[in-house]
A tleap script that builds the chain and sets N, CA, C and O, in Angstrom:
source leaprc.protein.ff14SB
mol = sequence {
  NMET LYS VAL LEU SER SER VAL ILE HIE THR
  LYS LEU LEU LEU ALA ILE LEU ALA GLY VAL
  VAL SER ILE GLY GLY PHE GLN VAL TRP GLN
  TYR ASN GLN ALA GLN TYR GLU LYS LEU ILE
  SER GLU ALA LYS ASN GLY CYS GLY VAL TYR
  ILE GLU LEU GLY GLU ASP ALA ILE LYS ARG
  SER PRO SER LEU ARG ALA LEU LYS TYR GLN
  ASN LYS ARG LEU SER GLY LEU GLU GLN PRO
  GLY ILE ASN SER GLU SER ALA ASP PRO GLY
  ALA TYR VAL MET LEU PHE ARG SER PRO ALA
  SER THR LEU PRO PRO ASN ALA LEU PRO PHE
  ASP ASP PRO SER SER PRO VAL CTYR
}
set mol.1.N position { 61.818 150.303 126.276 }
set mol.1.CA position { 62.386 149.264 125.453 }
set mol.1.C position { 63.664 149.754 124.779 }
set mol.1.O position { 64.649 149.026 124.660 }
set mol.2.N position { 63.613 151.026 124.339 }
set mol.2.CA position { 64.776 151.572 123.668 }
set mol.2.C position { 65.965 151.681 124.625 }
set mol.2.O position { 67.102 151.432 124.223 }
set mol.3.N position { 65.719 152.048 125.876 }
set mol.3.CA position { 66.774 152.169 126.884 }
set mol.3.C position { 67.382 150.793 127.158 }
set mol.3.O position { 68.603 150.661 127.253 }
set mol.4.N position { 66.542 149.777 127.282 }
set mol.4.CA position { 67.013 148.415 127.527 }
set mol.4.C position { 67.865 147.937 126.360 }
set mol.4.O position { 68.904 147.312 126.574 }
set mol.5.N position { 67.456 148.211 125.163 }
set mol.5.CA position { 68.219 147.828 123.975 }
set mol.5.C position { 69.577 148.537 123.946 }
set mol.5.O position { 70.588 147.938 123.581 }
set mol.6.N position { 69.590 149.802 124.331 }
set mol.6.CA position { 70.840 150.564 124.368 }
set mol.6.C position { 71.794 150.008 125.422 }
set mol.6.O position { 72.995 149.898 125.172 }
set mol.7.N position { 71.277 149.661 126.588 }
set mol.7.CA position { 72.112 149.090 127.664 }
set mol.7.C position { 72.681 147.750 127.224 }
set mol.7.O position { 73.863 147.481 127.438 }
set mol.8.N position { 71.858 146.906 126.613 }
set mol.8.CA position { 72.337 145.601 126.138 }
set mol.8.C position { 73.401 145.795 125.066 }
set mol.8.O position { 74.421 145.105 125.072 }
set mol.9.N position { 73.174 146.722 124.151 }
set mol.9.CA position { 74.139 146.993 123.089 }
set mol.9.C position { 75.473 147.478 123.681 }
set mol.9.O position { 76.536 147.044 123.238 }
set mol.10.N position { 75.423 148.373 124.678 }
set mol.10.CA position { 76.625 148.884 125.326 }
set mol.10.C position { 77.371 147.773 126.050 }
set mol.10.O position { 78.596 147.688 125.962 }
set mol.11.N position { 76.647 146.926 126.762 }
set mol.11.CA position { 77.293 145.820 127.489 }
set mol.11.C position { 77.925 144.833 126.514 }
set mol.11.O position { 79.002 144.298 126.780 }
set mol.12.N position { 77.266 144.592 125.395 }
set mol.12.CA position { 77.822 143.691 124.391 }
set mol.12.C position { 79.111 144.264 123.810 }
set mol.12.O position { 80.089 143.537 123.631 }
set mol.13.N position { 79.115 145.547 123.518 }
set mol.13.CA position { 80.328 146.190 123.010 }
set mol.13.C position { 81.448 146.160 124.050 }
set mol.13.O position { 82.606 145.934 123.698 }
set mol.14.N position { 81.123 146.382 125.316 }
set mol.14.CA position { 82.119 146.321 126.382 }
set mol.14.C position { 82.691 144.904 126.526 }
set mol.14.O position { 83.888 144.734 126.756 }
set mol.15.N position { 81.838 143.902 126.389 }
set mol.15.CA position { 82.307 142.514 126.473 }
set mol.15.C position { 83.246 142.185 125.319 }
set mol.15.O position { 84.258 141.511 125.511 }
set mol.16.N position { 82.916 142.656 124.129 }
set mol.16.CA position { 83.796 142.433 122.964 }
set mol.16.C position { 85.122 143.155 123.176 }
set mol.16.O position { 86.187 142.601 122.906 }
set mol.17.N position { 85.054 144.388 123.658 }
set mol.17.CA position { 86.268 145.155 123.925 }
set mol.17.C position { 87.131 144.471 124.983 }
set mol.17.O position { 88.353 144.423 124.839 }
set mol.18.N position { 86.525 143.948 126.028 }
set mol.18.CA position { 87.275 143.240 127.071 }
set mol.18.C position { 87.954 141.993 126.497 }
set mol.18.O position { 89.092 141.688 126.852 }
set mol.19.N position { 87.270 141.287 125.628 }
set mol.19.CA position { 87.873 140.106 124.987 }
set mol.19.C position { 89.064 140.475 124.134 }
set mol.19.O position { 90.093 139.800 124.172 }
set mol.20.N position { 88.935 141.542 123.363 }
set mol.20.CA position { 90.042 141.989 122.503 }
set mol.20.C position { 91.227 142.428 123.359 }
set mol.20.O position { 92.371 142.102 123.042 }
set mol.21.N position { 90.968 143.161 124.434 }
set mol.21.CA position { 92.044 143.624 125.314 }
set mol.21.C position { 92.723 142.439 125.989 }
set mol.21.O position { 93.948 142.429 126.119 }
set mol.22.N position { 91.962 141.452 126.419 }
set mol.22.CA position { 92.586 140.296 127.074 }
set mol.22.C position { 93.437 139.492 126.089 }
set mol.22.O position { 94.501 138.993 126.455 }
set mol.23.N position { 92.974 139.365 124.845 }
set mol.23.CA position { 93.778 138.672 123.830 }
set mol.23.C position { 95.054 139.460 123.555 }
set mol.23.O position { 96.127 138.868 123.429 }
set mol.24.N position { 94.956 140.771 123.461 }
set mol.24.CA position { 96.146 141.612 123.250 }
set mol.24.C position { 97.109 141.523 124.419 }
set mol.24.O position { 98.322 141.445 124.224 }
set mol.25.N position { 96.577 141.533 125.628 }
set mol.25.CA position { 97.428 141.398 126.818 }
set mol.25.C position { 98.146 140.060 126.845 }
set mol.25.O position { 99.317 139.991 127.218 }
set mol.26.N position { 97.461 139.007 126.457 }
set mol.26.CA position { 98.084 137.686 126.414 }
set mol.26.C position { 99.192 137.654 125.372 }
set mol.26.O position { 100.252 137.077 125.612 }
set mol.27.N position { 98.957 138.268 124.223 }
set mol.27.CA position { 99.982 138.307 123.176 }
set mol.27.C position { 101.222 139.051 123.662 }
set mol.27.O position { 102.344 138.613 123.405 }
set mol.28.N position { 101.036 140.168 124.358 }
set mol.28.CA position { 102.165 140.916 124.904 }
set mol.28.C position { 102.901 140.072 125.938 }
set mol.28.O position { 104.132 140.030 125.931 }
set mol.29.N position { 102.170 139.400 126.825 }
set mol.29.CA position { 102.798 138.544 127.832 }
set mol.29.C position { 103.588 137.420 127.162 }
set mol.29.O position { 104.711 137.118 127.565 }
set mol.30.N position { 102.999 136.809 126.145 }
set mol.30.CA position { 103.673 135.719 125.435 }
set mol.30.C position { 104.959 136.217 124.780 }
set mol.30.O position { 105.975 135.523 124.834 }
set mol.31.N position { 104.944 137.379 124.174 }
set mol.31.CA position { 106.137 137.957 123.555 }
set mol.31.C position { 107.212 138.232 124.611 }
set mol.31.O position { 108.380 137.896 124.414 }
set mol.32.N position { 106.814 138.842 125.729 }
set mol.32.CA position { 107.770 139.130 126.801 }
set mol.32.C position { 108.365 137.848 127.372 }
set mol.32.O position { 109.557 137.805 127.675 }
set mol.33.N position { 107.562 136.817 127.521 }
set mol.33.CA position { 108.048 135.536 128.033 }
set mol.33.C position { 109.074 134.932 127.077 }
set mol.33.O position { 110.094 134.403 127.519 }
set mol.34.N position { 108.818 135.003 125.787 }
set mol.34.CA position { 109.763 134.467 124.792 }
set mol.34.C position { 111.071 135.257 124.825 }
set mol.34.O position { 112.149 134.673 124.717 }
set mol.35.N position { 110.984 136.580 124.972 }
set mol.35.CA position { 112.199 137.400 125.049 }
set mol.35.C position { 112.994 137.073 126.306 }
set mol.35.O position { 114.223 137.019 126.263 }
set mol.36.N position { 112.311 136.856 127.421 }
set mol.36.CA position { 112.974 136.520 128.685 }
set mol.36.C position { 113.676 135.171 128.570 }
set mol.36.O position { 114.822 135.033 128.999 }
set mol.37.N position { 113.007 134.180 127.998 }
set mol.37.CA position { 113.620 132.866 127.828 }
set mol.37.C position { 114.827 132.943 126.903 }
set mol.37.O position { 115.819 132.247 127.121 }
set mol.38.N position { 114.755 133.780 125.872 }
set mol.38.CA position { 115.889 133.974 124.967 }
set mol.38.C position { 117.059 134.614 125.721 }
set mol.38.O position { 118.207 134.208 125.542 }
set mol.39.N position { 116.775 135.601 126.555 }
set mol.39.CA position { 117.813 136.258 127.348 }
set mol.39.C position { 118.492 135.273 128.292 }
set mol.39.O position { 119.719 135.265 128.398 }
set mol.40.N position { 117.714 134.448 128.974 }
set mol.40.CA position { 118.270 133.467 129.907 }
set mol.40.C position { 119.127 132.458 129.153 }
set mol.40.O position { 120.213 132.099 129.609 }
set mol.41.N position { 118.649 132.005 128.010 }
set mol.41.CA position { 119.405 131.038 127.202 }
set mol.41.C position { 120.740 131.624 126.750 }
set mol.41.O position { 121.772 130.958 126.826 }
set mol.42.N position { 120.716 132.862 126.284 }
set mol.42.CA position { 121.962 133.514 125.849 }
set mol.42.C position { 122.907 133.719 127.023 }
set mol.42.O position { 124.119 133.571 126.867 }
set mol.43.N position { 122.382 134.055 128.187 }
set mol.43.CA position { 123.229 134.241 129.370 }
set mol.43.C position { 123.876 132.924 129.783 }
set mol.43.O position { 125.054 132.889 130.138 }
set mol.44.N position { 123.102 131.838 129.736 }
set mol.44.CA position { 123.661 130.519 130.080 }
set mol.44.C position { 124.767 130.135 129.101 }
set mol.44.O position { 125.822 129.651 129.511 }
set mol.45.N position { 124.527 130.351 127.818 }
set mol.45.CA position { 125.545 130.028 126.813 }
set mol.45.C position { 126.790 130.876 127.019 }
set mol.45.O position { 127.912 130.380 126.915 }
set mol.46.N position { 126.590 132.154 127.311 }
set mol.46.CA position { 127.728 133.047 127.554 }
set mol.46.C position { 128.537 132.622 128.758 }
set mol.46.O position { 129.767 132.653 128.723 }
set mol.47.N position { 127.857 132.222 129.831 }
set mol.47.CA position { 128.567 131.753 131.023 }
set mol.47.C position { 129.345 130.487 130.712 }
set mol.47.O position { 130.483 130.330 131.155 }
set mol.48.N position { 128.743 129.589 129.958 }
set mol.48.CA position { 129.433 128.351 129.596 }
set mol.48.C position { 130.685 128.619 128.787 }
set mol.48.O position { 131.705 127.955 128.972 }
set mol.49.N position { 130.611 129.588 127.891 }
set mol.49.CA position { 131.780 129.935 127.077 }
set mol.49.C position { 132.888 130.483 127.970 }
set mol.49.O position { 134.049 130.104 127.818 }
set mol.50.N position { 132.540 131.370 128.900 }
set mol.50.CA position { 133.555 131.952 129.775 }
set mol.50.C position { 134.148 130.912 130.716 }
set mol.50.O position { 135.337 130.972 131.029 }
set mol.51.N position { 133.347 129.970 131.165 }
set mol.51.CA position { 133.876 128.899 132.012 }
set mol.51.C position { 134.863 128.056 131.214 }
set mol.51.O position { 135.929 127.706 131.720 }
set mol.52.N position { 134.518 127.730 129.977 }
set mol.52.CA position { 135.433 126.964 129.131 }
set mol.52.C position { 136.714 127.741 128.862 }
set mol.52.O position { 137.800 127.161 128.874 }
set mol.53.N position { 136.606 129.049 128.619 }
set mol.53.CA position { 137.806 129.866 128.402 }
set mol.53.C position { 138.697 129.874 129.642 }
set mol.53.O position { 139.921 129.795 129.534 }
set mol.54.N position { 138.083 129.968 130.806 }
set mol.54.CA position { 138.855 129.931 132.055 }
set mol.54.C position { 139.539 128.597 132.254 }
set mol.54.O position { 140.704 128.550 132.648 }
set mol.55.N position { 138.823 127.499 131.983 }
set mol.55.CA position { 139.423 126.172 132.124 }
set mol.55.C position { 140.569 125.986 131.136 }
set mol.55.O position { 141.591 125.390 131.475 }
set mol.56.N position { 140.404 126.495 129.917 }
set mol.56.CA position { 141.490 126.426 128.936 }
set mol.56.C position { 142.700 127.233 129.396 }
set mol.56.O position { 143.840 126.800 129.229 }
set mol.57.N position { 142.451 128.407 129.976 }
set mol.57.CA position { 143.560 129.235 130.467 }
set mol.57.C position { 144.314 128.512 131.573 }
set mol.57.O position { 145.540 128.593 131.639 }
set mol.58.N position { 143.599 127.809 132.440 }
set mol.58.CA position { 144.245 127.051 133.516 }
set mol.58.C position { 145.058 125.899 132.945 }
set mol.58.O position { 146.164 125.625 133.413 }
set mol.59.N position { 144.516 125.223 131.936 }
set mol.59.CA position { 145.241 124.104 131.330 }
set mol.59.C position { 146.527 124.560 130.651 }
set mol.59.O position { 147.521 123.834 130.658 }
set mol.60.N position { 146.516 125.760 130.063 }
set mol.60.CA position { 147.684 126.249 129.320 }
set mol.60.C position { 148.723 126.919 130.200 }
set mol.60.O position { 149.873 127.055 129.783 }
set mol.61.N position { 148.362 127.338 131.391 }
set mol.61.CA position { 149.271 128.125 132.228 }
set mol.61.C position { 149.795 127.288 133.397 }
set mol.61.O position { 149.008 126.850 134.237 }
set mol.62.N position { 151.121 127.057 133.466 }
set mol.62.CA position { 151.671 126.314 134.594 }
set mol.62.C position { 151.427 127.007 135.934 }
set mol.62.O position { 151.192 126.337 136.939 }
set mol.63.N position { 151.480 128.338 135.958 }
set mol.63.CA position { 151.273 129.036 137.230 }
set mol.63.C position { 149.828 128.915 137.702 }
set mol.63.O position { 149.581 128.755 138.897 }
set mol.64.N position { 148.859 128.989 136.769 }
set mol.64.CA position { 147.451 128.842 137.172 }
set mol.64.C position { 147.150 127.402 137.593 }
set mol.64.O position { 146.380 127.173 138.526 }
set mol.65.N position { 147.764 126.427 136.900 }
set mol.65.CA position { 147.580 125.023 137.311 }
set mol.65.C position { 148.127 124.805 138.714 }
set mol.65.O position { 147.479 124.163 139.540 }
set mol.66.N position { 149.319 125.335 138.988 }
set mol.66.CA position { 149.918 125.174 140.314 }
set mol.66.C position { 149.049 125.828 141.381 }
set mol.66.O position { 148.885 125.280 142.471 }
set mol.67.N position { 148.492 126.997 141.071 }
set mol.67.CA position { 147.640 127.683 142.040 }
set mol.67.C position { 146.355 126.910 142.291 }
set mol.67.O position { 145.918 126.781 143.435 }
set mol.68.N position { 145.751 126.398 141.231 }
set mol.68.CA position { 144.468 125.718 141.396 }
set mol.68.C position { 144.611 124.341 142.046 }
set mol.68.O position { 143.875 124.020 142.979 }
set mol.69.N position { 145.537 123.539 141.568 }
set mol.69.CA position { 145.590 122.148 142.012 }
set mol.69.C position { 146.530 121.906 143.187 }
set mol.69.O position { 146.314 120.971 143.958 }
set mol.70.N position { 147.560 122.721 143.339 }
set mol.70.CA position { 148.525 122.488 144.422 }
set mol.70.C position { 148.545 123.617 145.440 }
set mol.70.O position { 149.309 123.568 146.405 }
set mol.71.N position { 147.724 124.619 145.237 }
set mol.71.CA position { 147.632 125.762 146.136 }
set mol.71.C position { 148.979 126.476 146.289 }
set mol.71.O position { 149.295 127.001 147.357 }
set mol.72.N position { 149.766 126.489 145.211 }
set mol.72.CA position { 151.062 127.164 145.219 }
set mol.72.C position { 150.957 128.440 144.409 }
set mol.72.O position { 150.451 128.435 143.287 }
set mol.73.N position { 151.433 129.524 144.979 }
set mol.73.CA position { 151.491 130.764 144.229 }
set mol.73.C position { 152.923 130.977 143.793 }
set mol.73.O position { 153.820 131.140 144.620 }
set mol.74.N position { 153.129 130.974 142.487 }
set mol.74.CA position { 154.459 131.194 141.948 }
set mol.74.C position { 154.815 132.669 142.056 }
set mol.74.O position { 153.931 133.525 142.024 }
set mol.75.N position { 156.075 132.966 142.182 }
set mol.75.CA position { 156.499 134.344 142.428 }
set mol.75.C position { 156.140 135.291 141.284 }
set mol.75.O position { 155.908 136.475 141.529 }
set mol.76.N position { 156.088 134.806 140.048 }
set mol.76.CA position { 155.786 135.678 138.918 }
set mol.76.C position { 154.300 135.870 138.662 }
set mol.76.O position { 153.924 136.611 137.754 }
set mol.77.N position { 153.456 135.221 139.439 }
set mol.77.CA position { 152.017 135.296 139.209 }
set mol.77.C position { 151.478 136.633 139.683 }
set mol.77.O position { 151.627 136.995 140.850 }
set mol.78.N position { 150.856 137.356 138.780 }
set mol.78.CA position { 150.282 138.645 139.137 }
set mol.78.C position { 148.875 138.451 139.678 }
set mol.78.O position { 148.057 137.738 139.096 }
set mol.79.N position { 148.616 139.090 140.786 }
set mol.79.CA position { 147.285 139.068 141.380 }
set mol.79.C position { 146.747 140.492 141.323 }
set mol.79.O position { 147.155 141.340 142.117 }
set mol.80.N position { 145.835 140.761 140.391 }
set mol.80.CA position { 145.343 142.138 140.202 }
set mol.80.C position { 144.795 142.727 141.489 }
set mol.80.O position { 143.986 142.113 142.185 }
set mol.81.N position { 145.250 143.915 141.783 }
set mol.81.CA position { 144.795 144.601 142.979 }
set mol.81.C position { 145.590 144.233 144.212 }
set mol.81.O position { 145.484 144.915 145.231 }
set mol.82.N position { 146.394 143.161 144.151 }
set mol.82.CA position { 147.209 142.753 145.302 }
set mol.82.C position { 148.678 143.080 145.027 }
set mol.82.O position { 149.297 143.857 145.753 }
set mol.83.N position { 149.225 142.476 143.969 }
set mol.83.CA position { 150.626 142.747 143.657 }
set mol.83.C position { 150.799 143.332 142.249 }
set mol.83.O position { 151.919 143.390 141.740 }
set mol.84.N position { 149.711 143.760 141.622 }
set mol.84.CA position { 149.798 144.415 140.313 }
set mol.84.C position { 148.594 145.327 140.137 }
set mol.84.O position { 147.639 145.284 140.912 }
set mol.85.N position { 148.664 146.148 139.103 }
set mol.85.CA position { 147.554 147.039 138.807 }
set mol.85.C position { 146.365 146.234 138.286 }
set mol.85.O position { 146.541 145.169 137.695 }
set mol.86.N position { 145.170 146.740 138.505 }
set mol.86.CA position { 143.974 146.079 137.993 }
set mol.86.C position { 143.921 146.217 136.479 }
set mol.86.O position { 144.285 147.256 135.929 }
set mol.87.N position { 143.471 145.172 135.816 }
set mol.87.CA position { 143.332 145.185 134.358 }
set mol.87.C position { 141.879 145.458 133.996 }
set mol.87.O position { 141.022 145.605 134.867 }
set mol.88.N position { 141.620 145.521 132.704 }
set mol.88.CA position { 140.249 145.722 132.237 }
set mol.88.C position { 139.380 144.543 132.666 }
set mol.88.O position { 139.868 143.417 132.758 }
set mol.89.N position { 138.103 144.789 132.928 }
set mol.89.CA position { 137.211 143.664 133.241 }
set mol.89.C position { 137.208 142.658 132.095 }
set mol.89.O position { 137.225 143.040 130.925 }
set mol.90.N position { 137.186 141.406 132.426 }
set mol.90.CA position { 137.183 140.355 131.420 }
set mol.90.C position { 138.564 139.775 131.189 }
set mol.90.O position { 138.701 138.793 130.459 }
set mol.91.N position { 139.597 140.360 131.797 }
set mol.91.CA position { 140.952 139.858 131.608 }
set mol.91.C position { 141.406 139.021 132.805 }
set mol.91.O position { 142.603 138.799 132.983 }
set mol.92.N position { 140.468 138.558 133.618 }
set mol.92.CA position { 140.803 137.813 134.825 }
set mol.92.C position { 140.337 136.369 134.728 }
set mol.92.O position { 139.397 136.052 134.000 }
set mol.93.N position { 141.007 135.502 135.472 }
set mol.93.CA position { 140.536 134.137 135.699 }
set mol.93.C position { 140.369 134.007 137.202 }
set mol.93.O position { 141.332 134.169 137.951 }
set mol.94.N position { 139.147 133.716 137.651 }
set mol.94.CA position { 138.897 133.556 139.083 }
set mol.94.C position { 139.050 132.095 139.449 }
set mol.94.O position { 138.481 131.225 138.790 }
set mol.95.N position { 139.803 131.820 140.480 }
set mol.95.CA position { 140.008 130.454 140.933 }
set mol.95.C position { 139.452 130.295 142.339 }
set mol.95.O position { 139.724 131.109 143.222 }
set mol.96.N position { 138.681 129.251 142.536 }
set mol.96.CA position { 138.163 128.906 143.854 }
set mol.96.C position { 138.607 127.488 144.173 }
set mol.96.O position { 138.566 126.611 143.310 }
set mol.97.N position { 139.023 127.265 145.388 }
set mol.97.CA position { 139.451 125.926 145.788 }
set mol.97.C position { 138.270 125.056 146.191 }
set mol.97.O position { 138.399 123.835 146.281 }
set mol.98.N position { 137.137 125.669 146.430 }
set mol.98.CA position { 135.911 124.929 146.745 }
set mol.98.C position { 134.774 125.633 146.016 }
set mol.98.O position { 134.906 126.806 145.665 }
set mol.99.N position { 133.657 124.941 145.782 }
set mol.99.CA position { 132.542 125.582 145.079 }
set mol.99.C position { 132.092 126.842 145.823 }
set mol.99.O position { 131.906 126.826 147.040 }
set mol.100.N position { 131.925 127.908 145.086 }
set mol.100.CA position { 131.520 129.169 145.689 }
set mol.100.C position { 130.720 129.970 144.675 }
set mol.100.O position { 130.830 129.750 143.469 }
set mol.101.N position { 129.932 130.880 145.162 }
set mol.101.CA position { 129.143 131.751 144.297 }
set mol.101.C position { 129.909 133.043 144.071 }
set mol.101.O position { 130.559 133.560 144.979 }
set mol.102.N position { 129.827 133.556 142.859 }
set mol.102.CA position { 130.448 134.854 142.569 }
set mol.102.C position { 129.456 135.992 142.760 }
set mol.102.O position { 129.799 137.159 142.574 }
set mol.103.N position { 128.228 135.654 143.131 }
set mol.103.CA position { 127.209 136.681 143.383 }
set mol.103.C position { 127.321 137.166 144.821 }
set mol.103.O position { 127.676 136.391 145.709 }
set mol.104.N position { 127.025 138.428 145.058 }
set mol.104.CA position { 127.008 138.900 146.446 }
set mol.104.C position { 125.867 138.230 147.210 }
set mol.104.O position { 124.884 137.796 146.608 }
set mol.105.N position { 125.996 138.147 148.521 }
set mol.105.CA position { 124.970 137.433 149.306 }
set mol.105.C position { 123.570 138.042 149.217 }
set mol.105.O position { 122.586 137.335 149.434 }
set mol.106.N position { 123.457 139.331 148.903 }
set mol.106.CA position { 122.131 139.960 148.832 }
set mol.106.C position { 121.552 139.946 147.423 }
set mol.106.O position { 120.523 140.581 147.192 }
set mol.107.N position { 122.183 139.236 146.456 }
set mol.107.CA position { 121.682 139.184 145.082 }
set mol.107.C position { 120.439 138.297 145.017 }
set mol.107.O position { 120.371 137.250 145.661 }
set mol.108.N position { 119.477 138.730 144.241 }
set mol.108.CA position { 118.264 137.946 144.057 }
set mol.108.C position { 118.472 136.968 142.904 }
set mol.108.O position { 118.925 137.380 141.836 }
set mol.109.N position { 118.158 135.699 143.083 }
set mol.109.CA position { 118.316 134.740 141.978 }
set mol.109.C position { 117.276 134.999 140.901 }
set mol.109.O position { 116.166 135.446 141.192 }
set mol.110.N position { 117.640 134.715 139.658 }
set mol.110.CA position { 116.672 134.902 138.584 }
set mol.110.C position { 115.838 133.628 138.432 }
set mol.110.O position { 116.262 132.536 138.809 }
set mol.111.N position { 114.681 133.797 137.888 }
set mol.111.CA position { 113.756 132.691 137.686 }
set mol.111.C position { 114.095 132.023 136.358 }
set mol.111.O position { 113.845 132.596 135.297 }
set mol.112.N position { 114.656 130.829 136.403 }
set mol.112.CA position { 115.080 130.132 135.180 }
set mol.112.C position { 113.963 129.197 134.737 }
set mol.112.O position { 113.721 128.179 135.386 }
set mol.113.N position { 113.278 129.523 133.642 }
set mol.113.CA position { 112.162 128.679 133.212 }
set mol.113.C position { 112.598 127.329 132.671 }
set mol.113.O position { 111.778 126.415 132.586 }
set mol.114.N position { 113.874 127.173 132.299 }
set mol.114.CA position { 114.299 125.894 131.718 }
set mol.114.C position { 114.811 124.922 132.766 }
set mol.114.O position { 115.021 123.750 132.451 }
set mol.115.N position { 115.019 125.362 133.999 }
set mol.115.CA position { 115.523 124.435 135.002 }
set mol.115.C position { 114.344 123.714 135.682 }
set mol.115.O position { 113.278 124.302 135.867 }
set mol.116.N position { 114.544 122.445 136.049 }
set mol.116.CA position { 113.455 121.700 136.678 }
set mol.116.C position { 113.156 122.210 138.072 }
set mol.116.O position { 114.046 122.695 138.771 }
set mol.117.N position { 111.924 122.101 138.465 }
set mol.117.CA position { 111.498 122.507 139.795 }
set mol.117.C position { 111.523 121.278 140.690 }
set mol.117.O position { 110.953 120.241 140.352 }
set mol.118.N position { 112.183 121.399 141.829 }
set mol.118.CA position { 112.287 120.263 142.766 }
set mol.118.C position { 111.362 120.444 143.929 }
set mol.118.O position { 111.311 119.593 144.817 }
savepdb mol mol.pdb
quit
């Protein structure tokens, strides 16, 4: 009887421990999920800001407007790495004449929890 009581007591303690560990694991997962969603949100906002800055630069620059809308390259337009030295990262405006991805073809897409699933 004493052995049976000890086994039941041990199993009960193990069940309680498993419940506590599963609750702790869920809390950690929930925290990580919130941090990931915050990171994605900040990245989206950052991309939107840079896109707006690029569009503003195109609106203010006659040479960039001519390049984007009329496909004309003015003689004074510097093309980093082609006809001028490369500048620091972040000092460029990338222009595409058709929609294109700036990611390399082997890049893995990130899982965006806020975008709808089709």
